[in-house]
C-alpha positions in Angstrom: -0.3 75.9 161.2 3.1 76.3 159.0 4.3 73.4 157.0 6.5 72.0 159.5 3.7 71.6 162.1 1.4 70.1 159.4 3.9 68.0 157.9 4.8 66.6 161.5 1.1 66.1 162.0 0.3 64.5 158.6 3.4 62.6 158.3 4.0 63.7 154.6 7.2 65.3 153.9 7.0 69.1 153.2 8.2 68.7 149.9 5.1 66.5 149.0 2.8 69.1 150.7 4.6 71.7 148.5 4.0 69.6 145.6 0.1 69.1 146.2 -0.2 72.7 146.4 1.6 73.1 143.3 -0.7 70.8 141.5 -3.6 72.2 143.3 -4.7 69.3 145.7 -4.8 71.8 148.4 -4.9 75.7 148.6 -3.0 76.8 152.0 -3.8 80.5 153.3 -0.7 82.8 152.9 0.4 85.1 155.5 1.3 89.0 154.9 4.8 87.7 154.3 3.9 84.7 152.3 4.2 81.8 154.5 1.8 79.0 153.8 -0.8 78.9 156.7 -2.7 75.6 157.1 -6.0 74.8 159.0 -7.3 71.9 160.7 -9.5 71.4 157.4 -6.0 71.4 155.3 -4.5 68.8 157.7 -7.7 66.5 157.1 -7.7 66.8 153.6 -3.5 65.9 153.6 -4.2 62.9 155.7 -7.2 62.2 153.3 -5.0 62.2 150.7 -2.0 60.2 152.3 -4.5 57.2 152.9 -5.7 57.2 149.4 -2.2 57.1 148.4 -1.2 54.8 150.7 -3.8 52.5 149.1 -2.3 53.0 145.7 -4.8 55.8 144.2 -3.3 57.9 141.6 -2.9 61.7 142.0 -5.7 62.3 139.5 -7.9 59.6 141.5 -7.2 61.1 144.5 -8.6 64.3 143.2 -11.7 62.8 142.1 -11.9 61.2 145.3 -11.6 64.6 147.0 -14.1 65.8 144.8 -16.6 63.0 145.8 -15.9 63.4 149.4 -16.5 67.2 149.4 -19.7 66.9 147.5 -22.5 66.3 149.9 -24.8 65.3 147.0 -22.6 62.8 145.3 -24.0 59.2 144.9 -21.8 56.3 147.0 -22.2 54.4 143.9 -19.6 57.0 142.1 -17.3 56.4 145.3 -17.6 52.6 144.8 -17.2 52.8 141.1 -13.9 54.5 141.4 -12.7 52.1 144.2 -13.8 49.0 142.4 -11.9 50.2 139.0 -8.8 50.5 141.2 -9.3 47.1 142.9 -9.1 45.8 139.5 -6.0 47.2 138.9 -4.5 46.1 141.9 -5.8 42.5 141.1 -4.3 42.9 137.4 -1.0 43.9 138.9 -0.8 41.3 141.5 -1.7 38.4 138.8 1.2 40.0 136.6 3.7 40.0 139.7 2.5 36.2 140.5 3.6 35.6 136.8 6.8 37.5 137.1 7.6 35.6 140.3 6.9 32.3 138.5 9.2 32.6 135.7 11.6 33.9 137.8 11.4 31.1 140.1 11.9 28.6 137.3 14.9 30.4 135.8 16.3 30.2 139.5 15.6 26.5 139.9 17.2 25.8 136.7 20.6 27.5 137.6 23.2 25.5 139.2 24.9 28.4 140.7 28.5 26.7 140.8 31.5 28.2 138.8 30.5 26.8 135.5 29.7 30.0 132.7 26.6 28.1 131.5 23.7 30.0 133.2 19.6 29.6 132.4 18.8 32.6 134.0 20.9 34.5 131.4 19.7 32.5 128.9 16.0 33.0 129.7 16.3 36.9 129.7 18.2 36.8 126.6 15.4 34.6 124.8 13.6 36.4 122.2 10.1 37.4 123.3 7.4 35.2 122.1 3.8 36.8 121.3 1.3 35.3 123.2 
């Protein structure tokens, strides 16, 4: 398969596939004329990466997951530990977003949104940062 075929089949843009090649996540074959040639194994690996990225795993975490996937002697505990770490990161981000939402909702609620120049939203953004 060429890069267009594998792009269509994996749902990944060709630019992303070339990037994954540049950073060593995949290593397509090269024809005599230098064109990339992909196998079903490459397509499977790209789909694996796409699903992992869709779950928010970083490139380095994907690299680790791929290595674990390809290591038939791995312990599932290693995979679970990586997934649990990522899950904790997601939970922390969600808590941070919830806090941001509460703060912004409070500011929006305090603003009359009328013709007057007084704006609690701008005052809130301009307020000095206090240490927690």
